[in-house]
OpenMM code with the backbone's topology and positions (N, CA, C; nanometers):
from openmm import Vec3, app, unit

residues = "MET SER ARG GLN ALA PHE PRO ARG ARG LEU ARG LEU LEU THR ALA GLY ASP TYR ARG GLN VAL PHE GLU THR ALA VAL PHE LYS VAL HIS GLY LYS GLY LEU LEU ALA LEU ALA VAL PRO ASN ARG LEU GLY HIS PRO ARG LEU GLY LEU VAL VAL SER LYS LYS SER LEU ARG ARG ALA VAL ASP ARG ASN ARG LEU LYS ARG LEU VAL ARG GLU SER VAL ARG LEU ARG GLN GLU GLN LEU PRO ASP VAL ASP ILE VAL VAL LEU ALA ARG ARG GLY VAL GLY GLU LEU ASP ASN ALA VAL LEU HIS ARG GLN LEU HIS GLY MET TRP LYS ARG LEU ALA ARG GLU ALA ARG LYS ARG ASP GLY GLN PRO ILE ALA THR PRO GLY THR ALA ASP ALA PRO ASP ALA LYS ASP ARG ARG PRO ALA ARG SER PRO ARG HIS HIS VAL ARG THR SER PRO GLN GLY ASP ALA".split()
positions = [
    Vec3(-1.2845, -0.4281, 2.3652),
    Vec3(-1.1947, -0.5069, 2.3135),
    Vec3(-1.1667, -0.4682, 2.1566),
    Vec3(-1.0561, -0.4995, 2.1007),
    Vec3(-1.0395, -0.4288, 2.0117),
    Vec3(-1.0563, -0.5542, 1.8823),
    Vec3(-1.0859, -0.5203, 1.7612),
    Vec3(-1.1523, -0.6075, 1.6003),
    Vec3(-0.9963, -0.6388, 1.5972),
    Vec3(-0.9356, -0.7660, 1.6229),
    Vec3(-0.8791, -0.8647, 1.5427),
    Vec3(-0.9112, -0.9687, 1.4495),
    Vec3(-1.0103, -0.9753, 1.3993),
    Vec3(-1.0276, -1.1252, 1.3301),
    Vec3(-1.0226, -1.0526, 1.1923),
    Vec3(-1.0252, -1.1115, 1.0848),
    Vec3(-0.9541, -1.0840, 0.9348),
    Vec3(-1.1064, -1.1490, 0.8349),
    Vec3(-1.2578, -1.1060, 0.9408),
    Vec3(-1.3934, -1.1447, 0.8588),
    Vec3(-1.4108, -1.1183, 0.6857),
    Vec3(-1.4879, -1.1830, 0.6370),
    Vec3(-1.5277, -1.1955, 0.5248),
    Vec3(-1.5200, -1.0299, 0.4260),
    Vec3(-1.5847, -0.9172, 0.5289),
    Vec3(-1.6021, -0.8149, 0.4853),
    Vec3(-1.4778, -0.7102, 0.4773),
    Vec3(-1.3602, -0.8183, 0.5354),
    Vec3(-1.2190, -0.7325, 0.5102),
    Vec3(-1.1637, -0.7825, 0.3427),
    Vec3(-1.2085, -0.8684, 0.3095),
    Vec3(-1.1760, -0.9041, 0.2017),
    Vec3(-1.2015, -0.9170, 0.0436),
    Vec3(-1.1169, -0.8992, -0.0477),
    Vec3(-1.2096, -0.8454, -0.1832),
    Vec3(-1.2570, -0.9958, -0.2686),
    Vec3(-1.3948, -0.9781, -0.2445),
    Vec3(-1.4591, -1.1220, -0.2820),
    Vec3(-1.4758, -1.1509, -0.4657),
    Vec3(-1.5253, -1.1028, -0.4826),
    Vec3(-1.5748, -1.0827, -0.6602),
    Vec3(-1.4780, -1.0293, -0.7371),
    Vec3(-1.4712, -1.0998, -0.8748),
    Vec3(-1.4245, -1.0597, -1.0078),
    Vec3(-1.4090, -0.9212, -1.0171),
    Vec3(-1.5200, -0.8622, -0.9827),
    Vec3(-1.5642, -0.6980, -1.0686),
    Vec3(-1.4957, -0.6308, -0.9030),
    Vec3(-1.4808, -0.6742, -0.7867),
    Vec3(-1.4080, -0.5976, -0.6481),
    Vec3(-1.2578, -0.5423, -0.7266),
    Vec3(-1.1841, -0.6601, -0.7776),
    Vec3(-1.0664, -0.6340, -0.8310),
    Vec3(-1.0598, -0.6121, -0.9576),
    Vec3(-1.1204, -0.5761, -1.0670),
    Vec3(-1.0810, -0.5022, -1.1474),
    Vec3(-1.1171, -0.3944, -1.1597),
    Vec3(-1.2081, -0.3227, -1.0686),
    Vec3(-1.2067, -0.1600, -1.0223),
    Vec3(-1.0484, -0.1493, -0.9744),
    Vec3(-0.9815, -0.1958, -0.8583),
    Vec3(-0.8740, -0.1745, -0.8594),
    Vec3(-0.7757, -0.1953, -0.9367),
    Vec3(-0.7679, -0.2486, -1.0254),
    Vec3(-0.6556, -0.2824, -1.1555),
    Vec3(-0.6994, -0.1720, -1.2131),
    Vec3(-0.7869, -0.1320, -1.2599),
    Vec3(-0.8737, 0.0011, -1.3676),
    Vec3(-0.8366, 0.1142, -1.2884),
    Vec3(-0.8181, 0.1107, -1.1847),
    Vec3(-0.8373, 0.2466, -1.0819),
    Vec3(-0.8228, 0.2766, -0.9950),
    Vec3(-0.6651, 0.2380, -0.9713),
    Vec3(-0.5993, 0.2325, -0.9217),
    Vec3(-0.5289, 0.3823, -0.8681),
    Vec3(-0.5731, 0.4465, -0.7473),
    Vec3(-0.5031, 0.5708, -0.6912),
    Vec3(-0.4145, 0.5854, -0.6309),
    Vec3(-0.3665, 0.4548, -0.5715),
    Vec3(-0.2438, 0.4544, -0.4568),
    Vec3(-0.2164, 0.3116, -0.5356),
    Vec3(-0.0379, 0.3321, -0.5411),
    Vec3(0.0483, 0.2108, -0.5675),
    Vec3(0.2002, 0.2128, -0.4702),
    Vec3(0.1678, 0.1241, -0.3990),
    Vec3(0.2832, 0.1050, -0.2997),
    Vec3(0.3558, 0.0283, -0.3306),
    Vec3(0.5042, 0.0019, -0.3468),
    Vec3(0.6281, -0.0848, -0.3845),
    Vec3(0.6975, -0.1284, -0.2402),
    Vec3(0.6790, -0.2438, -0.2745),
    Vec3(0.8335, -0.2917, -0.1600),
    Vec3(0.9054, -0.4368, -0.2293),
    Vec3(0.9659, -0.4634, -0.1961),
    Vec3(1.0568, -0.5688, -0.2079),
    Vec3(0.9643, -0.6629, -0.3109),
    Vec3(0.9238, -0.6832, -0.3687),
    Vec3(0.9116, -0.7907, -0.3903),
    Vec3(0.7201, -0.8474, -0.4144),
    Vec3(0.7025, -0.6741, -0.3544),
    Vec3(0.5451, -0.6906, -0.3691),
    Vec3(0.5130, -0.5438, -0.4349),
    Vec3(0.3557, -0.5415, -0.4871),
    Vec3(0.2938, -0.4106, -0.5294),
    Vec3(0.1863, -0.4580, -0.4672),
    Vec3(0.1357, -0.3060, -0.3840),
    Vec3(-0.0181, -0.3030, -0.3144),
    Vec3(-0.1025, -0.1527, -0.4504),
    Vec3(-0.1970, -0.2081, -0.5025),
    Vec3(-0.2775, -0.1080, -0.6088),
    Vec3(-0.4153, -0.0750, -0.4993),
    Vec3(-0.3886, 0.0602, -0.4400),
    Vec3(-0.5365, 0.0859, -0.4161),
    Vec3(-0.6689, 0.1869, -0.4587),
    Vec3(-0.7504, 0.1702, -0.3993),
    Vec3(-0.8653, 0.2825, -0.4518),
    Vec3(-0.9197, 0.3047, -0.3158),
    Vec3(-0.9984, 0.4196, -0.3126),
    Vec3(-1.0766, 0.4554, -0.1737),
    Vec3(-1.2156, 0.4032, -0.2016),
    Vec3(-1.2808, 0.3485, -0.0664),
    Vec3(-1.3946, 0.2983, -0.0974),
    Vec3(-1.4620, 0.3930, 0.0395),
    Vec3(-1.6067, 0.3517, 0.0308),
    Vec3(-1.6476, 0.4259, 0.0809),
    Vec3(-1.7472, 0.2752, 0.2352),
    Vec3(-1.6676, 0.1936, 0.2755),
    Vec3(-1.7267, 0.1261, 0.3543),
    Vec3(-1.6754, 0.1417, 0.4629),
    Vec3(-1.5811, 0.2546, 0.5226),
    Vec3(-1.5355, 0.2216, 0.6431),
    Vec3(-1.4874, 0.1545, 0.7337),
    Vec3(-1.3611, 0.0799, 0.6461),
    Vec3(-1.3078, -0.0005, 0.7091),
    Vec3(-1.2080, -0.0400, 0.5339),
    Vec3(-1.0801, -0.0941, 0.5469),
    Vec3(-1.0043, -0.1292, 0.4397),
    Vec3(-1.0667, -0.2745, 0.3791),
    Vec3(-1.0028, -0.3407, 0.2379),
    Vec3(-1.0446, -0.4948, 0.2258),
    Vec3(-0.9320, -0.4846, 0.1447),
    Vec3(-0.9128, -0.6481, 0.1625),
    Vec3(-0.7503, -0.6891, 0.0968),
    Vec3(-0.8259, -0.7937, -0.0273),
    Vec3(-0.7032, -0.8253, -0.0789),
    Vec3(-0.6820, -0.8935, -0.2513),
    Vec3(-0.5965, -0.9301, -0.1889),
    Vec3(-0.5263, -1.0602, -0.2743),
    Vec3(-0.3802, -1.1466, -0.2819),
    Vec3(-0.3953, -1.1915, -0.4445),
    Vec3(-0.2923, -1.1782, -0.5017),
    Vec3(-0.2802, -1.1849, -0.6718),
    Vec3(-0.1134, -1.2747, -0.5987),
    Vec3(-0.1253, -1.4202, -0.6078),
    Vec3(0.0440, -1.4253, -0.6135),
    Vec3(0.0137, -1.5667, -0.6659),
    Vec3(0.0987, -1.5326, -0.8019),
    Vec3(0.1295, -1.6550, -0.9296),
    Vec3(0.1816, -1.7466, -0.9193),
    Vec3(0.2279, -1.8279, -0.9542),
    Vec3(0.3023, -1.9548, -0.9814),
    Vec3(0.4885, -1.9233, -1.0296),
    Vec3(0.4129, -1.8310, -1.0936),
    Vec3(0.5352, -1.7711, -1.2053),
    Vec3(0.6320, -1.7056, -1.0468),
    Vec3(0.5966, -1.5965, -0.9731),
    Vec3(0.6176, -1.5808, -0.8583),
    Vec3(0.7256, -1.6191, -0.7670),
    Vec3(0.6052, -1.7540, -0.6930),
    Vec3(0.6551, -1.8458, -0.6522),
    Vec3(0.5878, -1.9900, -0.6348),
    Vec3(0.7176, -2.0584, -0.6547),
    Vec3(0.6583, -2.1599, -0.7650),
    Vec3(0.5514, -2.2822, -0.6614),
    Vec3(0.6331, -2.2398, -0.5423),
    Vec3(0.5589, -2.4092, -0.4696),
    Vec3(0.4330, -2.3497, -0.3681),
    Vec3(0.3008, -2.4136, -0.3811),
    Vec3(0.1968, -2.3749, -0.3273),
    Vec3(0.2381, -2.3551, -0.1877),
    Vec3(0.3256, -2.3942, -0.0963),
    Vec3(0.3490, -2.3658, 0.0550),
    Vec3(0.3841, -2.2583, 0.0508),
    Vec3(0.4702, -2.1777, -0.0756),
    Vec3(0.5088, -2.0476, -0.0537),
    Vec3(0.4366, -1.9772, -0.0548),
    Vec3(0.3361, -1.9770, -0.1897),
    Vec3(0.2293, -1.9156, -0.1696),
    Vec3(0.1483, -1.8435, -0.0572),
    Vec3(0.1338, -1.9732, -0.0068),
    Vec3(0.0140, -1.9739, 0.1086),
    Vec3(0.0807, -1.8889, 0.2033),
    Vec3(0.2014, -1.9070, 0.2675),
    Vec3(0.2824, -1.8766, 0.3505),
    Vec3(0.2688, -1.6670, 0.3426),
    Vec3(0.2812, -1.6727, 0.1712),
    Vec3(0.2936, -1.4939, 0.1949),
    Vec3(0.1889, -1.4716, 0.2159),
    Vec3(0.0411, -1.5247, 0.1405),
    Vec3(-0.0430, -1.5136, 0.1487),
    Vec3(-0.1318, -1.4945, 0.3139),
    Vec3(-0.0858, -1.5836, 0.4133),
    Vec3(-0.0629, -1.5652, 0.5274),
    Vec3(-0.0310, -1.4783, 0.6100),
    Vec3(0.1142, -1.4227, 0.5574),
    Vec3(0.1306, -1.3059, 0.6112),
    Vec3(0.0709, -1.1655, 0.5659),
    Vec3(0.0335, -1.2074, 0.4391),
    Vec3(-0.0165, -1.0468, 0.4446),
    Vec3(-0.1354, -1.0151, 0.4615),
    Vec3(-0.2348, -1.1163, 0.5245),
    Vec3(-0.3602, -1.1264, 0.5923),
    Vec3(-0.3148, -1.0822, 0.7208),
    Vec3(-0.1996, -1.1187, 0.8318),
    Vec3(-0.2136, -1.1030, 0.9561),
    Vec3(-0.1864, -0.9913, 0.9433),
    Vec3(-0.0660, -0.9129, 0.8406),
    Vec3(-0.0303, -0.7760, 0.8954),
    Vec3(-0.1576, -0.6990, 0.8384),
    Vec3(-0.2672, -0.7020, 0.7584),
    Vec3(-0.3665, -0.6050, 0.7406),
    Vec3(-0.4383, -0.6461, 0.8659),
    Vec3(-0.4600, -0.7505, 0.9168),
    Vec3(-0.5286, -0.7633, 1.0004),
    Vec3(-0.5778, -0.7429, 1.1606),
    Vec3(-0.3721, -0.6776, 1.1700),
    Vec3(-0.3218, -0.6518, 1.2968),
    Vec3(-0.3154, -0.4458, 1.2580),
    Vec3(-0.3143, -0.4556, 1.1420),
    Vec3(-0.3319, -0.3074, 1.1288),
    Vec3(-0.3676, -0.2306, 1.0370),
    Vec3(-0.5518, -0.2937, 1.0564),
    Vec3(-0.6822, -0.2509, 1.0053),
    Vec3(-0.7075, -0.1333, 1.0354),
    Vec3(-0.7180, -0.1142, 1.1755),
    Vec3(-0.7520, 0.0360, 1.2014),
    Vec3(-0.6566, 0.1602, 1.2526),
    Vec3(-0.5335, 0.1341, 1.1523),
    Vec3(-0.4728, 0.2240, 1.0993),
    Vec3(-0.4549, 0.2404, 0.9286),
    Vec3(-0.5285, 0.1378, 0.8829),
    Vec3(-0.5554, 0.2006, 0.7249),
    Vec3(-0.6237, 0.2379, 0.6816),
    Vec3(-0.6555, 0.3382, 0.5744),
    Vec3(-0.6979, 0.3679, 0.4937),
    Vec3(-0.8522, 0.3416, 0.4910),
    Vec3(-0.9854, 0.3700, 0.4280),
    Vec3(-1.0873, 0.3186, 0.3600),
    Vec3(-1.0489, 0.2777, 0.2392),
    Vec3(-0.9477, 0.2040, 0.1907),
    Vec3(-0.9605, 0.1441, 0.0730),
    Vec3(-0.9320, -0.0089, 0.0210),
    Vec3(-0.9852, -0.0240, -0.0659),
    Vec3(-0.9256, -0.1675, -0.1408),
    Vec3(-0.7985, -0.1891, -0.1413),
    Vec3(-0.7804, -0.2912, -0.1385),
    Vec3(-0.6129, -0.2902, -0.1557),
    Vec3(-0.6198, -0.4383, -0.2345),
    Vec3(-0.5573, -0.4645, -0.3436),
    Vec3(-0.5201, -0.5903, -0.3858),
    Vec3(-0.3282, -0.5867, -0.3565),
    Vec3(-0.2645, -0.6762, -0.3347),
    Vec3(-0.1134, -0.6977, -0.2800),
    Vec3(-0.0979, -0.7798, -0.4224),
    Vec3(0.0215, -0.7443, -0.5054),
    Vec3(0.1041, -0.8738, -0.5580),
    Vec3(0.2030, -0.8870, -0.5813),
    Vec3(0.2365, -1.0172, -0.5798),
    Vec3(0.3811, -1.0705, -0.5820),
    Vec3(0.4694, -1.0475, -0.6727),
    Vec3(0.5809, -1.0466, -0.6324),
    Vec3(0.6076, -1.0241, -0.7676),
    Vec3(0.7338, -1.1081, -0.7458),
    Vec3(0.8515, -1.1378, -0.8712),
    Vec3(0.9350, -1.2175, -0.8171),
    Vec3(1.0665, -1.1676, -0.7119),
    Vec3(1.0912, -1.2680, -0.6868),
    Vec3(1.2158, -1.2407, -0.5505),
    Vec3(1.1564, -1.2367, -0.3940),
    Vec3(1.0567, -1.2162, -0.4057),
    Vec3(0.9413, -1.2074, -0.2580),
    Vec3(0.9767, -1.3576, -0.1860),
    Vec3(1.0045, -1.4648, -0.2900),
    Vec3(1.0324, -1.6144, -0.2280),
    Vec3(1.1628, -1.6273, -0.1592),
    Vec3(1.2705, -1.5068, -0.1471),
    Vec3(1.3492, -1.5258, -0.0526),
    Vec3(1.3795, -1.4377, 0.0277),
    Vec3(1.2534, -1.3969, 0.0706),
    Vec3(1.2728, -1.2524, 0.2250),
    Vec3(1.2078, -1.3934, 0.3300),
    Vec3(1.2644, -1.3690, 0.3864),
    Vec3(1.2110, -1.4544, 0.4942),
    Vec3(1.1326, -1.3799, 0.5632),
    Vec3(1.0055, -1.4446, 0.6910),
    Vec3(0.9299, -1.3388, 0.7703),
    Vec3(0.9244, -1.2043, 0.8181),
    Vec3(1.0526, -1.2088, 0.8708),
    Vec3(1.0852, -1.1007, 0.9323),
    Vec3(1.1308, -0.9583, 0.8517),
    Vec3(1.1747, -0.9725, 0.7445),
    Vec3(1.1571, -0.9110, 0.6538),
    Vec3(1.0534, -0.8807, 0.5626),
    Vec3(0.9563, -0.9513, 0.5289),
    Vec3(0.8481, -0.9419, 0.4954),
    Vec3(0.7577, -0.8466, 0.5895),
    Vec3(0.7762, -0.8915, 0.7066),
    Vec3(0.6615, -0.8270, 0.8320),
    Vec3(0.7270, -0.6607, 0.7764),
    Vec3(0.8729, -0.6212, 0.8064),
    Vec3(0.8853, -0.4962, 0.7874),
    Vec3(0.8537, -0.4430, 0.6729),
    Vec3(0.8173, -0.4992, 0.5518),
    Vec3(0.8395, -0.4626, 0.3687),
    Vec3(0.6516, -0.4385, 0.4278),
    Vec3(0.5849, -0.5024, 0.4329),
    Vec3(0.4499, -0.4874, 0.4394),
    Vec3(0.4020, -0.3492, 0.5259),
    Vec3(0.4618, -0.3910, 0.6679),
    Vec3(0.4595, -0.2538, 0.7702),
    Vec3(0.5256, -0.1174, 0.7038),
    Vec3(0.6206, -0.0986, 0.6265),
    Vec3(0.6514, 0.0436, 0.5748),
    Vec3(0.5558, 0.0596, 0.4399),
    Vec3(0.4873, -0.0838, 0.3873),
    Vec3(0.4535, -0.0565, 0.2585),
    Vec3(0.2580, 0.0292, 0.3086),
    Vec3(0.2046, -0.0579, 0.4186),
    Vec3(0.0840, 0.0322, 0.4970),
    Vec3(0.0896, 0.1286, 0.5516),
    Vec3(0.2446, 0.1896, 0.6110),
    Vec3(0.2391, 0.3640, 0.6460),
    Vec3(0.2658, 0.4517, 0.5400),
    Vec3(0.3307, 0.3871, 0.4253),
    Vec3(0.3191, 0.4842, 0.3094),
    Vec3(0.1836, 0.5229, 0.2379),
    Vec3(0.1147, 0.3751, 0.2399),
    Vec3(-0.0108, 0.4046, 0.1814),
    Vec3(-0.1039, 0.4981, 0.3101),
    Vec3(-0.0825, 0.4919, 0.4199),
    Vec3(-0.2148, 0.5572, 0.4989),
    Vec3(-0.1134, 0.6857, 0.4564),
    Vec3(0.0141, 0.7201, 0.4330),
    Vec3(0.0573, 0.8388, 0.4384),
    Vec3(0.0057, 0.9223, 0.3260),
    Vec3(-0.0113, 0.8414, 0.1981),
    Vec3(-0.0473, 0.9031, 0.0610),
    Vec3(-0.1968, 0.9109, 0.0597),
    Vec3(-0.2818, 0.8339, 0.1651),
    Vec3(-0.4174, 0.8392, 0.1400),
    Vec3(-0.4801, 0.9846, 0.2471),
    Vec3(-0.4048, 1.0252, 0.3344),
    Vec3(-0.3783, 1.1613, 0.4337),
    Vec3(-0.3596, 1.2729, 0.3165),
    Vec3(-0.2483, 1.2089, 0.2438),
    Vec3(-0.2169, 1.3698, 0.1599),
    Vec3(-0.3555, 1.4210, 0.0644),
    Vec3(-0.4073, 1.2608, -0.0376),
    Vec3(-0.5253, 1.2846, -0.0992),
    Vec3(-0.6265, 1.3838, -0.0160),
    Vec3(-0.7005, 1.3057, 0.0830),
    Vec3(-0.7770, 1.3765, 0.1227),
    Vec3(-0.7680, 1.4907, 0.2161),
    Vec3(-0.6253, 1.5405, 0.2287),
    Vec3(-0.6129, 1.6845, 0.2178),
    Vec3(-0.6040, 1.6752, 0.3964),
    Vec3(-0.5576, 1.6053, 0.4754),
    Vec3(-0.5354, 1.5735, 0.6627),
    Vec3(-0.4334, 1.5881, 0.6439),
    Vec3(-0.3730, 1.6834, 0.7502),
    Vec3(-0.2787, 1.7096, 0.7758),
    Vec3(-0.1567, 1.5931, 0.7971),
    Vec3(-0.0298, 1.5801, 0.7532),
    Vec3(0.0659, 1.5183, 0.7857),
    Vec3(0.0773, 1.5110, 0.9184),
    Vec3(0.1709, 1.3897, 0.9845),
    Vec3(0.1852, 1.4230, 1.1104),
    Vec3(0.3186, 1.5051, 1.1590),
    Vec3(0.3867, 1.5667, 1.2192),
    Vec3(0.5416, 1.6893, 1.2170),
    Vec3(0.5540, 1.5493, 1.2893),
    Vec3(0.7253, 1.5795, 1.2903),
    Vec3(0.8121, 1.5207, 1.3484),
    Vec3(0.8114, 1.5099, 1.5277),
    Vec3(0.8316, 1.4177, 1.5788),
    Vec3(0.7704, 1.4593, 1.7581),
    Vec3(0.6699, 1.4379, 1.7706),
    Vec3(0.5716, 1.4131, 1.7228),
    Vec3(0.4877, 1.3801, 1.7335),
    Vec3(0.3883, 1.1965, 1.7297),
    Vec3(0.3374, 1.1190, 1.7788),
    Vec3(0.3026, 0.9914, 1.8320),
    Vec3(0.3017, 0.9159, 1.6630),
    Vec3(0.2099, 1.0327, 1.5790),
    Vec3(0.1583, 0.9643, 1.4308),
    Vec3(0.3138, 1.0140, 1.3281),
    Vec3(0.3905, 1.0470, 1.4057),
    Vec3(0.4993, 1.0954, 1.3061),
    Vec3(0.5695, 0.9607, 1.2179),
    Vec3(0.6352, 0.9607, 1.1221),
    Vec3(0.7051, 0.8441, 1.1030),
    Vec3(0.8469, 0.8297, 1.1138),
    Vec3(0.9291, 0.7572, 1.1302),
    Vec3(1.0248, 0.7173, 1.1965),
    Vec3(1.1424, 0.7944, 1.1301),
    Vec3(1.2332, 0.8075, 1.1447),
    Vec3(1.3466, 0.9466, 1.0647),
    Vec3(1.3735, 0.8366, 0.9319),
    Vec3(1.3921, 0.6993, 0.9752),
    Vec3(1.4360, 0.6323, 0.7995),
    Vec3(1.3330, 0.6507, 0.7143),
    Vec3(1.2240, 0.6626, 0.7685),
    Vec3(1.1191, 0.6677, 0.6798),
    Vec3(1.0592, 0.7475, 0.5962),
    Vec3(1.1104, 0.9180, 0.6383),
    Vec3(1.1140, 1.0799, 0.6025),
    Vec3(1.1738, 1.0117, 0.4874),
    Vec3(1.1242, 1.0843, 0.3798),
    Vec3(1.1850, 1.1350, 0.2726),
    Vec3(1.2029, 1.2843, 0.2294),
    Vec3(1.3160, 1.3524, 0.1624),
    Vec3(1.3375, 1.5452, 0.1978),
    Vec3(1.2039, 1.5719, 0.1147),
    Vec3(1.1484, 1.6414, 0.0885),
    Vec3(1.0468, 1.7229, 0.0297),
    Vec3(1.0983, 1.7310, -0.1022),
    Vec3(1.0438, 1.7168, -0.2244),
    Vec3(1.0833, 1.7952, -0.3352),
    Vec3(1.0322, 1.8906, -0.3660),
    Vec3(1.0928, 2.0038, -0.4324),
    Vec3(1.0689, 2.1066, -0.4953),
    Vec3(0.9915, 2.1170, -0.6154),
    Vec3(0.8428, 2.2173, -0.5760),
    Vec3(0.7975, 2.1950, -0.7133),
    Vec3(0.8957, 2.2619, -0.8306),
    Vec3(0.8297, 2.1837, -0.9514),
    Vec3(0.8893, 2.2413, -1.0577),
    Vec3(0.8130, 2.3087, -1.1532),
    Vec3(0.9055, 2.4140, -1.1813),
    Vec3(0.8435, 2.5782, -1.2801),
    Vec3(0.8659, 2.5351, -1.3640),
    Vec3(0.8349, 2.5503, -1.4934),
    Vec3(0.8743, 2.5994, -1.6242),
    Vec3(0.8271, 2.7307, -1.6766),
    Vec3(0.9451, 2.7743, -1.7603),
    Vec3(0.9161, 2.8686, -1.8196),
    Vec3(0.9629, 2.8980, -1.9652),
    Vec3(0.8493, 2.9096, -2.0173),
    Vec3(0.9227, 2.9093, -2.1705),
    Vec3(0.9658, 3.0011, -2.2125),
    Vec3(1.0379, 3.0623, -2.2689),
    Vec3(1.0941, 3.1945, -2.3310),
    Vec3(1.1274, 3.1415, -2.4781),
    Vec3(1.0936, 3.2329, -2.5672),
    Vec3(1.1036, 3.2600, -2.7185),
    Vec3(1.1742, 3.2750, -2.7389),
    Vec3(1.2816, 3.2224, -2.8514),
    Vec3(1.4449, 3.1866, -2.8909),
    Vec3(1.4744, 3.3766, -2.8869),
    Vec3(1.3539, 3.4636, -2.9552),
    Vec3(1.3760, 3.5970, -3.0067),
    Vec3(1.3804, 3.6869, -2.9006),
    Vec3(1.3150, 3.6132, -2.7968),
    Vec3(1.2717, 3.7213, -2.6554),
    Vec3(1.1451, 3.8066, -2.7065),
    Vec3(1.1176, 3.8967, -2.6350),
    Vec3(0.9819, 3.9404, -2.6148),
    Vec3(0.9829, 4.0470, -2.7239),
    Vec3(0.8174, 4.0494, -2.7849),
    Vec3(0.8626, 4.1613, -2.9137),
    Vec3(0.7840, 4.2722, -2.8692),
] * unit.nanometer
topology = app.Topology()
chain = topology.addChain("A")
for resn in residues:
    res = topology.addResidue(resn, chain)
    for name in ("N", "CA", "C"):
        topology.addAtom(name, app.Element.getBySymbol(name[0]), res)
């Protein structure tokens, strides 16, 4: 039986937990109307914290809907998420998104977070054609490294 609950151990509970994520965020993942900040933890599972202000969503029912959808998304994907503490911040415009769009946004954000965490840990990134490969629409062309060579205006002396 898989773990599908959302117990206290999967939540950021104290102000210190949130402060650590805000001050030392290693990963930043953007979605439409959402921002996720994350730092690695050594707990063996992800933890989630939510920041949804009245400024971003005026009505309590809308704030609660967003929090419920984010918690459900993490709960369903907790096995695929890296061992990080995540704080999801709501931004203006998030209230205009319906549930299906929010689910897609969150799914994409979790995939990008997992990819960034694998890159940082030095694990190989999935190759196209494998079960772990991202969808073609999620792939971005690789950037070439930027090498700057400074030369003096007079040339070499």
